[in-house]
N, C-alpha and C positions, 0 to 999 in steps of 0.2 A: 409796559414793563409787567412782566411775569411776578407775580407775588409770591415771593420766601415760602416755601413749607412751614407747618404749624409747628414743627418741633423745632425749626431754627427762631421762628419768631418767639416762642415762648421762652427760649433760653434766660437763666438769670441774669440780673443786670449787678445784683448785689450778693453778698455771701448769706445774706440772710434769708435771701428766697431759695437756697438750693435744697431740693429735695432727697432728703436719705443721707448718707455718708456721715451721719452724726459722730462716728469714731474720729472723725478727721474735723468738721467743720462745727461739730457741737460747741457748746459755751464751754472752755477752758481746754478744749481740745487742740491739737497741734497746730492747723492752720489757722482756725479761731484765733488762737495766740499770736501766730506770725500777722494776721491782719491789724490785731489790736495793738501789737507794738509797731505797727507800719514797716514790716522790715519782710519784704516778701522774698523766699529765698528760692532759686533754681530748682524745678523737681522732676520728678518722671511720674505722670499718672497713669496707673494702668489698671484693668479689669474688663470684663466683659461688654461687649458691644450695648449701647445703648445707657449705660450707668450715668453717664453726664462727665464725660472727663473734659471733653472740650468747652463744654459748657461752662463747667466748675472752674476751668483756667480764666474764660474772658470773665468770669465773675468775679473772682479773686482781683485780676487788674481793675476791674470797675471799682470794685469797692477802695481802692486805694487811688484812684483817678490817674491811673498811671497810662500811658499810650499802649495802645497793642497793636502788635501786628502779628495774622496768621497767616502761616504758610503751612504746606506739606513736602515732608520729606520726600516723596517720591516723585510728584508731578513739579513743585519749586524748582529751579537751580539755584548755584552758589551764587551768580551772581542778582538773584533774589535777596538772599542773607546781607552781602554784599549793600545792599540797599539799605536793608533795617540797621546795619552797623552804622553807616554812615548818618541816619536819621537818629541814632541814640547818641551820637557825637555831637550831634547839633542841640539835641533837647536834655540831655544829661543821661536820660535811662530810658529803655525800651522794656515791654514783656514780650519776649518773643514764643507765639504758641507754635508747636512744631507738632501738626499730626503725624502718624504712623513714625514717630521718631526712632523705631528701631531700624528703616532703613535708611538713616541717613550716611549717605557713603563717604569713604574718606576724604575726600578733597573737603567736602562742606565741613565735616569734621572738622579736621585740620584748621579753617578758617574762622570756628567758633570757637573752639577752645581758648585759646589768650582771651576775647572779650566775654567769656563766662568766669575767667580766673580773675579780669579786673571789676568782676560786675557791672560792666558796662552793659551787657545784655543779662536780664534775668529768663533764662528758658524754662518753658512750662511744655515738657515734652508729652505727648499722649500716646498711647498703643495699648491694643488688646494682647499683646505678648508680655512672656514674663522677662521683666528688662535681665534678669541674672542669666536668662538664655540668650536674649536677643539685641541687648543692649551694647555696645562697645565698652569695655572698661574704662576708658576714658572719660566718656561722658558720662559714665554711672556714677563715677568716683565724685564728679561734681555736681552732683544732684541727690536733694534728699529722693527717697524712695515713696510713693503712697500708692496703696493698693484703694481702687472701689470695689465697691460690692454690688452683686444684683439687686437690684431694688425691690422690696416685697409688695404681694400685690395692693396692700393698702397704699402704699407709698406713690404706685402705680394711678391709683384712683386718685390722690390728691391732685397730681399733675393734671389728670384729665378732668377732673371737675375744674379747676383752675383756671384751664383752657376754655371749658365751656362758657363760664361766665365772664371773661376779661371781653370787654369789648374793644379796646384798643388793639391789643398784640394776638388776640385769641379769637374765640368764636362766638364771643356774645351777641352779634348784632342777628345770628341765626335765629336766636329764641328756640334754643335746643332744648324738647322735652326726651329725656333719655329716660328708659326703664331700669329698675336696679339689677336686673342679670344682664341685661345689655352692656353696662357700664363694668360688671363683674367679670363678664367676658372676655371684655378688652382689655382689662388690666391682667388677668389672669392669664389668657393665651399668650401675651406678650412674653413671659418667663422673664420677668424684670428689666426687660428692654424697652425703655420707657420711649424712645423714638417711634418704635413699631407701635404701640399702642397709642400714640398720635398722630401718626399717619393711619392708621384703622380707623379712629374717630373724624380724622380731615376726610377720608375717602367716604366715610357713612354721611356724613353732615354733607358732601358737594353732590353727592349722589340721590338722593332722597330730597325730592321735591317738598314745598311747603304746604301744610294742611291748611283747611280752612281758616283756623284759627291762626292762619301767621307763622306756626310754628313746623319746626325741624323734627319729625318724631322719628327716632330711632330704637328701634325692638331688638328681641333678642336674635332673631331670624337675620335682620341687617346686619349686627355686629358679626354675627358669625360669618355670613358672606365676606364682608370686610377683614376678616381677618384669617380668611383661607389658608394664607400661606402663612402658618405658625412661624413664630420669631425664633422657631427652633434652628438657631445658628448654629452649624457645626463645621468649621473649617480643618479638614484634614490633615492640613501643617501646623496648625495652629496650636497653644498651648490647652485649651479649652478641652481639643481631640486627646492629648495624652492625657489630661486629667480624669478624663472619660476613661480611658482604657486601664488607668492605675486604679479607680474605684471599680471597675469590673474586676480586675485581677486579683482585690485585695476583698471585695464580697464573696467571691469563689473560696478563696482562701480561708475567710471567716464563717464558711458554711453558710452564707444568708442568701438563700436560694431567691427570696422576694427581692434583696436590691440586685443580686446579679443579675435577674431578668429585666429591671428598670433599666442597667448601664446597655445590656445586651439592646433591648429596644431603641436606644439613642442611637447606638451605632448602627443599627438596621437604619434607622431614619435617616441616617446620615448616607445609608449605601454602601458601607465600608466593610465589605466583606473579606477582604485581602487582612484587614488588622483583626476582626474578629476570629479566622482562619488562625493566625498565628499566635495569639492570645491564646487560643482554647488549649491548642497543642503544646507549647510551653507549660502552661498550667499544669496541662497531665502529669506532664514528667518532671516539672520542679517544683508545685505542693501537692501533689498526691503521689507520686513515685510508686515505690514498693508497696504504699499502703493498700494499692489496687491496681498492680499492674497493667489490666486490661482496660483501665479509664484511656493510657495514652492511643493504642490501636482503634477504640471506639471514639477517640476526637476524632483521630484521622478519618476514620469512615464517616462521620457525619458531616467532616469538612468535604470532603470529594462529594458526599451526596450532597450538599447545599450548594457546592459550585456547578454541579452537573443541574439542579434545580434551578439556580437562579433567585430572586427573590420576587414575588413574596414568599412562595414555597419553602425557600430556603430557610426561613424562619424556623419552620418544624424541626427538621434535624438538630437545628441548631437548639432549639431550646431543649430537646431531648436529654442532648449531651450535658449541656449548662445545668441541669438539675442533677445529674448524676455526677457530674464534677462536685457541684456543690456538697452531696451528701454522701460522698467518698469520704473514708477516713483519709487524714493527710501524712505525708511524710518526705522530707527533704533531706532525709540520710543518704540516699545515693549521689546526689550531686555536691552535697556538703562534703562528704569525705573526699570527694574526687578534689574540691577546691581547696583542701586542706594539704591534700599531697600536692599540690600545686604550686601552694603558699612556699612548702619546703624545697621545693625543685627550684624554685626562683630566688629562693634566700640561699642556694647554694647548698643544702641538705641534701645529699641525693648518694654519694658515695660509690663503693667498687662495687660491681655484681658479682654477688658470689661465685668461685670458678667453676662449681657442677652447674652452674645456671648457663654458663656460658655456649657461646653455638661451638658445637663438636662435628660438624657435619663437612668436613672438609680434611685431607690429608696433613698427616701432622698435629693434630687438633690434641690426642692422645698425650704425644710428647710433653707439649703444652701443659698438662693437667686438665682441658678443657672439659667441662661434662664428665668426668671418670666417675666421681661419687654421687651422679646424679642417680635418685631412686625414681622409678617411673610408677606414679602414683598406682596405675592400672594393675599393676603386679602385687599388690595388696589388699586385703580385704577392705568392702566398702569404698576401693577404689582412694584411698588417703592413707599418707604415711607422713609421719612427721619430718621436717626437714626445712631448713632455712631458706627464703625467697628473699627478704630483704638486706640490703647491704649492711656489713658490722657496725658501721656508725648509726644506723636508725632499726636496728633488728627488731626492736620490743615495739616500735612505733604503731599507736590503733589510730587510724582514721576513722574507721566506721564505727558508728556508734547506734546502733539500731534502736527503732521504737518499738513498742508492742500492739500498735495502729496498724489494724486490720489482719487477718487471719493469714497472709502470705508473709507478712515482715515478722510475724509472730513466730512462724515456722521456720523461715531464716533464720532469725535471731539463734533460735534454740541450738541449728546448726553451726553458727557463726560460735558462739560462746563455748559451745562443745568441744570445736576445734582448738580455739585458744588456749583452752585449760588442757588438753592433749598435748598441746605444741609445749604449754609449761611444765606439764609432769614429765614431758620426753627431755628437757633441757636439764 
């Protein structure tokens, strides 16, 4: 029989063996209190890959000596859940650990709900997705939601060191001699994913012959080879992807070049040029807008260049555009003004179009008074004349509130304020 992977074998069997997640399992924290009170409630554990969601779920059940059944919402069928329920009826209670719980279909969910209500089944759902986005409210409302955090490098090192010396479940029988920099690389390049780090360690040990001292010697070069595929996991449809996009836009809006380039790098590593392009163009108009009107066309030009070049060269025009977007003055006045106008329209504040502005290009329009008193601006000095354009009910409404960010909007602000003053004086 093929041996189970190291990451599986090293799963904790008690809450005290869980690495990290002190905000949940630390002394006095909520899950620790549940175990101490021997009252395990249904819950959803969510967080990045490799943070120990399923391992924690198993450890919680084992801490209370409760029977456990481990299913997957994608692979296992409704019949499998029915079997678990029948077992629970016989034993009194079962902890059902359901991986990929966000993929639970309606038939499985409808069958499961009454058994959650009666506490016959204690559900521990595990998912990398944000439960508020991905999990049906009917399930969500019956479970506590707990977020697991990515592990620190030091926490991953603890897991690696534990596996190295464990004779029973780990790799203790291999007599491993690992250099400090190799251990650091295994932990650091995993990006907080304990599973990835343990997989890298297992590969390093299994692919390295013992030396004359009957030891497996792991150096930095070996560690680098075994962690060649960094655990930079980036699911384009997952919540982590949207978190990166959000951080990317907010970093540009906040004028932090270094942070924006970091998140751009993540998106480039994921090969997601479409999302990069869309965000850059949106940012240029939403966050910079009239403060630097040329940022929009230049962002479009950079995107077109990147699309024509493809990766890896695409990173070059993208980097130029990102630096400009970050360091441009910021203004959202234009689209905020439109949003304000739309809010009035949607709430019924529109009113009748002034009669002098109505269409007069048809026979009989003058008899109806359409366009009769319209003043053609080009017939007046400076191409402007005071007249009412908004409906009577909102004729003094101001939607646009210019800022003094950037020379362009400063100049527009002066024109805008002069026009408003002239209108006020002519009334």
